N, C-alpha and C positions, 0 to 999 in steps of 0.2 A: 412084572411084565412091562416090556417097553411099549410106549404108545407110538402108533404110527402117526404121520403128519395129519392124515384125514381125521383120525380120532381126536388128535390134539386140537384141531380146529373146531370140533363139534362140542367140546366141553368148555366150561369156564375155568380158565387157569388161575384167575385171581378174583374170586367172588368178593363183592363189596369194595373193590378197589378201582379198577381202571375204567375211565369214560370212553366213549366210542371213538374219539379222535386219537386214542392212545392204544389201539388194539394191534393184534398180530398182523403184520404185513407180509412177513416171509419167515419160513422156518428152515434152519440148517441143522441137520442131525450130526452130532459129533460124538464119537465113542471114545471113552477114556479107559484103555485097557479092557478088562473083561466087564467092567461096570457099565451100566446103561445110563449114561448122562445125556441130557438133552440141553442144547443151547438154542434159544429162540431170540431172534432180533425183532424188537418191537418198533412199529412204525412211529416216527416222530409226528407231532401235530402237522397237519397239512399246510399250515401257514405259520411262519415264524417271524419274530422281530429281530432285526440286526443288532439291537442293543443287548439282547440276551444271547447266551452262547448256543452254538450248535450242540445238541445233546442227543445221544443215541443210547438206548437202554437194552442190555442183554438180560435174558431170563435164564438162569441156571436151575435145572430141576433134576431130582433123583427119581428116575423111573425104574430103578432096580429094586429088588426085594431086600436089599441090605443097605446099611449106612454107606455113604459115599463122600470122599474128599475130592474137591475140585480146585485146581490151580487157577487163580484169577490174574490175568496180565495187568501190568501197570498202565498200559495204554492199548487202545483199540484203533486200528488203522482203517481209514476210509479214503475214497477219492471223490472229489467234487467236480462235476462237469457243469459248466455254466456258460451260456452265450457262445461266442466264437472262440473262447479260450480253451486250451488243452486241459485235460483232467489234472486237478491239483491234489497231491497227497496231503492228508491231514492226520495227525496223530492225536486222537482224543484221549485225554487223561482220565484215569479212574477217579471216582469221587473219593473224598477223604473219609477215613474211618472204616474202609473195607479192607479186611485182611488179605494177605496174599493167597490164603488157602481157606476154602469154605468147607464146612462139614454139614452135610445134609442127611436127614432121615428119609426113609422110603416115602415117596409121595410129597416131600417138601420141596419148595422152590425158593429162590432168592433173586431179586432184581438188583442189577448193578448198573449205575449210570456212568457214562463216559462223556466228556465235553471238551470243547475248545472254542475260541473266538471264531466268528465267521470271517473268511478272507475279505479284504477290503474290496476286491473286484467282483464279489458275488452279487448278482442282481437277478430279480425275477424268478423264473422256475429253475431250481437247482436240483440236479440228479445226484444222489448219494449212493455209492457202491461200497459195500463192505468188502474189505480185502481178506482173502483166505476163507471166506464162507460162501457156499453155493446157495445164494439167496437172491431174490429179485431186487432190482434197484428201488430206492425210495425217492419220491419226488416231493419236494417242499418248495412252496412259494415264499420267497424272502421279501419282507417289507422293510424298506429303509425310509419311509415317509415320516413327516413330522409327528404324526399321531399314530405311529406304528404299534405301540403297546396297546392303545385303546382299540385299534382296528383288529389286531390279532385276538384280543380278548373277546371282542364281539363275534369274530369268526368261530372261535372255539365254543362260545356259548350257543351258537346256532347249530353246531354239529354234535354237541355233547348232551346226552340225556341227563335228567335229574337224578335218576337212579341207575345203579350198575346193571349191565346186561351181560349175558353170555357172549363168548367171543363170536360165534357165528352170527347172532342177531345184531350185535354191535357193528360188526364189520359191514353188514348190509346197510346199516344206517349211517355209515361214516362218510358219505359223499361230501364234496367240497361245498362251502357256503355259496349262496346265490350270487354274491357280488364278485366272486372269484371262480368262475367256472373253469373246468379243466381245459388246458390248451389243446389245439389240434396236434396230431402226432408230429413230433418235433424231429428235425434233422440236427438242429442245435437250439440253443436257447432263443435265438432271434429268428431262425429259419424254420418254417413249418409248412405243412401241406395246405393247399388252397382248393382248387377244383379237383375232381377225381383224376387219378392217374391210372391208365389202363391201356390194353391192346386187345382189339377184337377183329374177327375176320368173318366175312359172310358174302353171299352172292345174291344178286337180283338180275342175272344176265352176265354182268361183269363181276369179277372177284375183287371186291372193294374192302380192303382192310382199313381200320381206323384206329389211330392211337393218339394219346394225349398225355402230356406231363404238365405239372403246374406247381408253383410254390408261392409263398409270400414271405416277405422279410420285414421285420419290425425295425423301423429306423432308429427309435429311441427306446432304450430299456428303462422304464420309470422306476424311481425309488419306491413309489407306492403302487402296488399291483391293482388297487381299486381306483386309480386315477381315471377321470373321464376327460381330461384335457386333450386338445387337438394333437399336440406333438407327441404326447405319451402313447397315443393310439393310432399313429400314422404308419401305414404299411405301403411297401412297393410289392406289387403282385405281377406274376408273369405266367401266361398260359399259352401253350403251343399245341395246335391240333392239326393232324395230317390225314388226308385221304390217300390211300396207297392202292394203285390199280395193279394188282398182282397178275391179272389175266392178260395185260397188254405186253407187247414186246418190250424187253428191257425193264419191265415192272416199274414204270415211272410214278412219281408222286403226282396225283391229279391236282391237288392244291394243298397249301398249308396256310393256316391262319396264325398270325403272331399278335398276341394281345398283352402289351404292358399296361399296367394300371397303377394309379396312386390314389389311396383312399383312406378314409377314417373308418375304424372298425371296432365295434364292441360286441362281443358274443352275448353279453347279458347287460341290458341297460339298467336293470334293477326295477323297471316299471312292473307293477303287479296288477293283476286283474283276475276276477273269477272266471273270465273267458279263456285265458291262456296261462300256461305254466311259466313261460319265459319269453322275453322279447329281445332280439338283437337288432343291430342296425349297421349298415355299411353305406358309405356315400363318398363319391370321388369322381375322378376323370379317367377315361380309358381310351385307348387307341386299338384299332383292329385293322390289319392289312394282310395281304398275301405276298408282299415283298416283290411284286412284279412291276414291270414298266410297260408303257404303251397301252395297247388295247386290252390287255389282260390285267391291268392294274386295278385293284379294288382296295378301298380304305374308307374308314369312318373314324370320327372322333366324337365322343359322347360325354355328357355329364349324366351321372346316374345316382339313384338312391335305392337301397335294397333293405327294407325291413324284413325281419324273420320272426315268425311266431311258432312256438312249440306248444302242442296241446297234448297233455298227458305226461307221464314220467319219462324224462329224457334218457334214463338208464334202462328203460324197458320199451315195449312196443308203444310208439307214439306217432302223432301226425305233425309234420312240419310244413308250413306254407310260407313261401318266400318269393314275392314279386319283385323283379328288378325293373324299375321304371326309368327310362332314359330319354334324353333329348339329344338330337344330332346337331353337333356344332359344325361339322363339315362332312362332306361326302365327295368321293372321287372315283369315277368310273361306275358308280351305282347310285346315281342321284335319286332314283325312285325306290330305293331299298325298303322304305317304310311301307310301300304297297304290299311287300311280301313278308316282311319281318314285324312290322308294327312298331309299337313303342313300349312294349312290356314283355319280359320273359317271366312266365309264371312257373315256378318250381314247386312241385308238390311231392312230398316224401312220406312214406309210411314204412315203419320197420323198427328193428331193435339193434342196438350196437353189437349185441352178441348173436343175432340171428339174421334172417333175411331182411332185405330192404328193397322197396320199389320206389324209384325216383323218376319223375316225369316232368319234362319241361315243355310247356305249351306256348306257342306263338300264334298270333292272329294278325295278318296284314290288314291294312286299311281298305283294301279293295277286294270285292268278290269273296271267294272262298280260299284265298291265299293264306297260308300259314304252315305250321309244322307240329309234329309230335315226336319227341325224342325221349325214349324210356330206357332205364337201366335196372335190371333185376339182379341183385348181388346176394351171394351167400358165402359165409366164411369157409375157407378150405379146411380149417381146423375142425369144423363140424363134420366134414366128409372123411378126412384121413386121420390126422392126429394133431395134437396141440403143437407139434413141431412145425407145422405148416403156417405160413403167413399169407395174407392177401385174401382175395375173394374170387370165386367163380362168377363170371358176369355174363348176362344175356341181354343184348342190346337190340332195340327196335327203333327205326326211323322211317318217317314218311312225310312228304311235303316239300317245302321250298327251303333253301338256304342251309343245307348241311355243311357246305363250304361256301366261303364268301365269293369265290370266283363264279359259281353257278347259282348265285342268290335268286335269280329269276327263272331257273329251270326246275321243273318238277322232278323230284326224286321218287321213283317207285319204291314201295315198301321193301325194306331190307332188314333181315334178322342176322345178327352177328353173335358169336360166342367167343369168349376170351378170358383174360386174367386181369384183375384189377388190384393194384397195390393199395390204393385208398379209394374211398367212395364218398 
């Protein structure tokens, strides 16, 4: 009987053999004639040393009721995508001693390794795509640091159990080590998402749509992914937010904020405490303006620091608290903006990467009851329709001062918007 992918994931394919960092990442079912052969691509370790070869393992198994012969190729083709470079084709060579043809008994399997040197240009997070197999990409963090072998061995020890586990249990335990957390969704190896990207529309008298896009770019790709140095973790970020008055004649943009930033960023500082699961930090300099001149010109320049604490399992429902504390270096056209915005943006999030999430940013001005509440409730569209859908259904709420920098001192009545979010 041929095993379905779901049944194959639920049982241990190699009892007493594979640690958690070397488990099944993607399955590609290939039929050879009338026989029911299965070829599985095994996920390489999540962190690799450049001194060691790139290695991918295929698992051949006989799921038929009769003996089976399988042809094994001399090489296995993959493509590597890294940084700003185009995909690079790599021919991985079959390990020595493996015959061109394997004979398997019913229920028997055989692992075959294919390897090749890492390309000299490969740095940081590298995406590996198998050519000719309908399987998910594999993401590996490549370490080129001076102590790469020791660092990789430590990372493997933190993610590998002492005793073998079934595939399903091991896969759940095979998260990345604490010092190398998974990157933000990437556009390339250096370019990744920053603030949420979304479009929302709603009314509170006027029909005021709101949309935002944002990205960050890593200026230097370090040889050692665990580096904490300034240059190795220096980013340029850019966020643009617009308020669009769809109810007015010619539907003009009421205001647009342009926010370039330069900052140091660590998703995980490595600091441990019984009080929190993970702590990150961001610190730098930022500019915000609406690009106008004359009486409608608004701009600020700030120095800021933003610690972030996660409470609970980051891969499940958990709480995130992230205060952005800033100092105004200069103000133009809004010299009293601190009265309405204050000196802290307090972001509080609760939710799961695979489920709903509520994110609220609170501001409190230095005078009276001035301030604002900005909330976003998001839910994956894949949970509503099918796994083919990406992004999130979003429900936004705002009340208070300063939704746009032009009207920083004008009270905005409560508005609810519904829309689509690419990232959150």
